[in-house]
C-alpha positions, 0 to 999 in steps of 0.5 A: 493417544501419545501425548505428543500427538496432541501437537500434531493437531495443533500443527495441523490447525495452525497450517489450516489456519495460516493457507485460510487466512492467505487464500481470503485475503487473495480472493477477497483482493485484501492482499493487495493492501500489504503486497505489490500485485507483480508479487501474487505468484510468490503467493500462490506458490506459497498456497501449493506448499501450504497445501503439500504440508497439510496433505502430509500432515493429514495422513500423519494424523490418520496414521498415527504418525506423529511428530517425534517431540514436541517443537514450541519453534513451530509455534511460531507459525501462530504469530501471523494469524494472532496478528492478521485477526488483531490489527491487519484485517480492520487496518487503514494502510495510512496509519503506517504514514508516520515516519516514511521517507516524504516525495514531491516527485516520482521517480525519473518520468523518462526512466522505461520503467515508468511505463511498466508501472502504469501498464501494472497499475491500469490492469488493476483497473482502479479509475480513482487514481488516474488523475493522480498517477497522471500529475505524478509522472507528468513529464517536466517538458509538458508541464507548462502546457498544463498550466492552471488545468483543472484537476481532481485528486483523490488521496490522504492528508499528509502534514509532516510536523515542519509544515506551517500555516495551511500546508499540506500533501494530497497523498497516496502511498507508493509501493516497491515489493510490499507495504514493508517499503512504502513511502508517501507521495505527495501534491502540495496544496494549501487549504483553509482549516486543514489542520482540522481534519485528521492525518490520514484523513482522505480527500477529493480535491477539485482546483487547479495545476499550478507549481511550487517553487522549491528552496533548492533545486531537487535530484532532477534539476528542477527548482519547483514541482507540481502543485494544486490551487484548491478550489474545493474539498471534501472527505471521501473514501478510500479507493479500492486500490489506494496504491501508487506502484513502482 
C-alpha cells in the first residue's frame, strides 16, 4: 500500500463524518438551531453532493487509485466535525446573545414580507411562540384596543449593561439566514429581583399588555413600544423552536 493511500482513507472518513453529522442534524431537527428553515433545501443539495463524493472516493479505494500527492489543505474539513462535537452539539443558542443587535420592535408591521415570515413560522407548528409573534408583529393601529389585555410569553432574560433596576427584556432571537446573523428581539418588562436570574434564563411570564414610552421617536415614527406588566414569572424550559424568522 502506497504511503499516500493512507490519506485517502482519512479523506474518506472525513467525508463520511461530515455526511453523518449533517444527516443527524437534519433528522433530529437540530439544524434549525443554526439555519433558517428556508435554507434547508441547500442542505439537502449538500448531502447529495457529499454522497456523490463518498461514492467516488470509495471507488478510488477499491481500485487503489489514490490521490497523487498529500494535500493537507483537505484536512480543513475536519474543523466542522471537531467544532460540532466539542462545542455546538450541547450549546444553548442564548450563549450567542452578547454583542448582538437588540430591537424592541420587529420590522414594519405593514411590510408584506411579514406574512411570509408568519406563514413560515406557523408551518413549524410551535405553539409556544404564537403569543410572542403576535405581540412582536402587533400593528400600531390595533394596539390601543388591546391595552391591559392578559398575555403570557415564553422567552429568555436579556439585560443590557445600561439597564437599571429591575428592567429587562423578555426575548427571542430573530434569524434571517443563520445563527451568525441573529439579533435579539425583546419586549420590555420589569420584575422585582430579576437580577438574581442569569442572562439567557428561559422564563414564562404572565401579565398585562401595556406601552413603554421611549426617550425618542423610533424608526417607525412611534414614541412607544409594547411592554408587559408582569404578574407572574417562573423559569421554564427552552421551546423546541425558539427562534423568530424574518
